[in-house]
C-alpha positions as CSV (number, residue, x, y, z in Angstrom):
1,Q,-12.3,2.0,1.3
2,N,-10.8,2.3,-1.9
3,Y,-7.1,2.0,-2.8
4,S,-4.7,4.4,-5.3
5,R,-2.3,0.9,-6.1
6,V,-2.8,-2.8,-5.9
7,V,0.9,-4.4,-5.4
8,F,1.8,-7.6,-6.1
9,S,5.6,-8.5,-5.1
10,S,8.0,-11.3,-4.5
11,Y,10.7,-11.9,-1.7
12,L,13.7,-11.6,-4.7
13,G,12.3,-8.0,-5.5
14,N,10.1,-8.4,-8.2
15,R,7.2,-5.6,-8.1
16,Y,3.9,-5.4,-10.0
17,E,1.8,-2.2,-9.4
18,C,-1.4,-1.4,-10.7
19,T,-2.6,2.1,-10.3
20,K,-6.1,2.0,-11.4
21,N,-8.8,2.1,-8.9
22,F,-10.6,-1.5,-9.1
23,L,-10.5,-3.2,-5.7
24,F,-12.2,-2.6,-2.7
25,P,-13.3,-4.8,0.4
26,I,-17.2,-5.7,0.4
27,N,-18.7,-5.9,3.6
28,E,-19.7,-9.6,3.8
29,E,-22.4,-9.1,6.5
30,M,-24.3,-6.0,5.0
31,T,-23.7,-8.0,1.8
32,L,-25.3,-11.3,2.5
33,T,-28.4,-9.5,4.6
34,L,-29.1,-7.1,1.1
35,L,-29.3,-10.8,-1.0
36,A,-31.4,-12.2,1.7
37,E,-34.0,-8.9,1.5
38,R,-33.8,-8.9,-2.7
39,A,-34.3,-12.8,-2.6
40,A,-37.3,-12.6,-0.1
41,R,-39.0,-9.6,-2.2
42,A,-38.3,-11.8,-5.0
43,G,-40.4,-14.8,-3.6
44,A,-38.1,-16.8,-2.3
45,V,-38.8,-18.2,1.4
46,L,-35.7,-18.3,3.8
47,H,-35.3,-20.7,6.3
48,E,-31.9,-20.7,8.2
49,K,-30.4,-22.3,11.1
50,E,-32.1,-25.5,9.1
51,S,-29.3,-28.2,8.8
52,F,-29.6,-31.0,5.8
53,I,-30.1,-34.4,6.9
54,H,-30.9,-37.0,4.2
55,Y,-32.4,-37.3,0.7
56,R,-34.6,-39.6,-0.9
57,Y,-36.2,-39.9,-4.6
58,D,-40.1,-40.2,-4.8
59,G,-40.9,-40.7,-8.8
60,D,-39.6,-37.1,-10.3
61,T,-39.9,-35.6,-7.2
62,V,-36.9,-35.1,-4.7
63,V,-37.8,-35.2,-0.9
64,I,-35.5,-33.2,1.5
65,H,-35.5,-34.6,5.0
66,S,-34.0,-31.3,7.4
67,E,-33.5,-31.4,11.0
68,K,-37.2,-29.5,11.5
69,Q,-39.4,-30.4,8.5
70,T,-39.8,-31.9,5.0
71,Y,-39.7,-30.8,1.4
72,R,-40.6,-32.0,-1.7
73,T,-39.5,-30.7,-4.8
74,R,-38.4,-31.1,-8.4
75,L,-35.2,-29.8,-8.8
76,V,-32.5,-28.9,-5.8
77,I,-29.3,-27.1,-5.4
78,D,-26.6,-28.5,-3.5
79,A,-24.2,-25.8,-1.8
80,M,-22.7,-28.0,0.9
81,G,-19.5,-27.7,-0.5
82,R,-17.0,-30.7,-0.1
83,E,-19.3,-32.0,2.8
84,S,-22.0,-32.9,0.7
85,R,-24.2,-35.9,1.9
86,I,-25.6,-36.1,-1.6
87,L,-22.2,-36.7,-3.7
88,P,-20.7,-39.5,-2.1
89,S,-23.9,-41.5,-2.9
90,Y,-22.9,-40.7,-6.6
91,R,-19.8,-41.4,-6.4
92,L,-18.9,-37.9,-6.9
93,G,-16.6,-35.8,-4.7
94,N,-13.6,-33.2,-5.0
95,D,-10.4,-34.4,-4.3
96,T,-8.2,-31.7,-5.8
97,L,-5.4,-29.5,-4.3
98,D,-6.2,-27.4,-1.2
99,M,-5.2,-24.1,-1.1
100,G,-5.3,-23.2,2.9
101,C,-6.0,-19.4,4.1
102,L,-5.7,-17.6,8.0
103,S,-6.1,-13.8,8.1
104,L,-5.6,-11.8,11.2
105,F,-7.9,-8.0,11.4
106,L,-5.9,-6.1,13.4
107,K,-7.7,-2.8,15.2
108,N,-6.2,0.6,16.5
109,A,-3.5,-0.4,13.7
110,R,-0.8,1.3,12.6
111,G,2.5,1.4,10.4
112,F,0.3,0.2,6.7
113,D,0.1,2.0,4.2
114,G,-4.3,3.0,3.7
115,Q,-4.0,3.6,-0.4
116,T,-2.2,0.3,-1.1
117,C,-3.7,-3.0,-1.0
118,L,-1.0,-5.8,-0.9
119,L,-2.2,-8.9,-2.9
120,Y,0.0,-12.3,-3.6
121,D,2.8,-10.9,-1.4
122,S,5.9,-13.7,-1.6
123,Y,8.1,-11.5,1.2
124,L,9.6,-14.2,3.0
125,P,11.2,-17.2,1.3
126,G,9.2,-20.6,0.8
127,S,5.6,-21.2,-0.9
128,D,3.6,-19.2,1.7
129,Y,2.1,-16.2,0.3
130,F,0.6,-13.1,1.9
131,W,-1.6,-10.0,1.8
132,I,-2.7,-6.9,3.4
133,V,-6.0,-5.5,2.9
134,P,-6.7,-1.8,4.6
135,L,-10.1,-1.8,6.2
136,G,-10.5,1.6,7.0
137,P,-8.3,4.2,8.9
138,R,-7.2,1.8,11.9
139,V,-8.3,-1.2,10.5
140,V,-6.2,-3.7,8.4
141,M,-6.7,-7.5,7.4
142,A,-3.4,-9.5,7.0
143,G,-3.2,-13.1,5.7
144,I,-1.2,-16.1,4.8
145,F,-2.1,-18.6,1.9
146,F,-0.3,-21.5,1.0
147,F,-1.0,-24.6,-1.3
148,S,-1.9,-27.0,0.8
149,S,-4.4,-27.8,3.2
150,L,-4.7,-25.6,6.9
151,T,-5.0,-28.3,9.4
152,T,-5.0,-28.6,13.3
153,S,-1.3,-30.0,13.4
154,N,-0.3,-26.8,11.0
155,L,-2.5,-23.7,12.2
156,S,0.1,-22.8,14.9
157,E,2.8,-23.2,12.8
158,K,1.0,-20.8,10.1
159,E,-0.1,-18.3,12.5
160,A,3.2,-18.1,13.6
161,I,4.8,-17.3,10.0
162,L,1.5,-14.5,9.7
163,R,2.4,-12.3,12.7
164,R,6.2,-12.8,11.9
165,Y,5.1,-11.2,8.6
166,I,3.1,-8.6,10.0
167,S,5.8,-7.8,12.5
168,L,8.8,-7.5,9.8
169,K,6.3,-4.9,8.1
170,G,6.3,-3.4,11.0
171,I,2.8,-2.9,11.1
172,K,1.1,-3.1,15.1
173,G,-2.1,-3.0,16.4
174,T,-4.7,-5.8,18.2
175,V,-6.2,-8.7,16.4
176,F,-9.5,-8.9,17.2
177,R,-11.1,-11.0,14.6
178,K,-9.2,-14.4,13.1
179,R,-10.5,-16.4,9.7
180,M,-9.4,-19.3,8.5
181,G,-10.3,-22.2,5.6
182,N,-9.8,-24.1,2.5
183,I,-10.5,-23.6,-0.6
184,P,-10.8,-26.1,-3.1
185,L,-8.5,-25.7,-6.1
186,G,-9.4,-27.2,-10.0
187,N,-11.4,-26.5,-13.2
188,Q,-15.2,-25.1,-13.1
189,T,-17.2,-28.3,-13.4
190,N,-21.0,-28.1,-12.5
191,L,-22.0,-31.4,-12.0
192,S,-25.5,-33.2,-12.3
193,V,-27.3,-35.8,-11.0
194,P,-31.2,-36.2,-11.5
195,G,-33.0,-33.5,-9.6
196,F,-29.7,-32.0,-8.3
197,I,-27.0,-29.4,-9.7
198,F,-23.9,-28.6,-7.2
199,F,-22.0,-25.5,-7.0
200,G,-19.0,-24.0,-5.1
201,D,-17.2,-26.1,-3.4
202,S,-18.8,-29.3,-4.1
203,A,-18.8,-28.6,-8.3
204,N,-15.0,-28.2,-7.6
205,T,-15.0,-24.4,-8.6
206,P,-11.9,-22.4,-7.7
207,L,-12.8,-19.8,-5.4
208,P,-10.2,-16.9,-5.0
209,S,-10.1,-15.3,-1.1
210,S,-11.9,-12.3,-2.3
211,G,-15.1,-11.2,-3.5
212,F,-14.5,-12.4,-6.7
213,S,-16.2,-15.6,-5.3
214,L,-19.2,-13.5,-4.5
215,C,-19.3,-12.0,-7.9
216,R,-18.6,-15.9,-9.5
217,C,-21.7,-16.9,-7.5
218,L,-24.0,-14.0,-9.0
219,E,-22.7,-14.8,-12.7
220,E,-23.5,-18.8,-12.2
221,S,-27.0,-17.7,-11.1
222,M,-27.8,-17.9,-14.8
223,V,-26.7,-21.3,-14.8
224,V,-29.2,-22.0,-11.7
225,S,-32.3,-20.5,-14.0
226,E,-30.9,-22.3,-17.0
227,F,-31.5,-25.7,-14.8
228,A,-34.9,-24.4,-13.2
């Protein structure tokens, strides 16, 4: 799905429109499957559904204990995010501002322009921003983001605001999927300690709620190779 227009706008009437066709959604499942297949062909051994428990040092070797087995290695990439169990042992962490995100996927949708991707739309007064991303002829993703954490206490409020926004935009359809989470904001910092390097949320990396985060991860593969 390509777009003819990408629009940034505000409730005060300001509007900036990009007409260059440069943005398209990524099929997340297909992309991750493809990356896994290519990693396997390159020699990587994938162990899925295996949770980290703890680690210890044995000389120059890092010993990783999972819920299924034990691994011994010289180098470890920690991508466990803010909940990393390794960072606290070095008094490291990510305490920066969060950007909360919530999106609703609608099928049998109508009332939206399939050629226009609407980003950073401050349609309603306040600090909430919205987006509308067409994913197909009758499928659209509408979302809200804000510069504070999404929590159990404000989830209902934010979803109500998003549904009001969808209604005011004249979009109708059936919600078949919901995505939500928090994105830590801050400057890029690749933290490292003996035997470990941290990426993603663990490293206080800003991740826009788009495919840019995937591209950033691919670019950082060069940093990983230098680390190794």
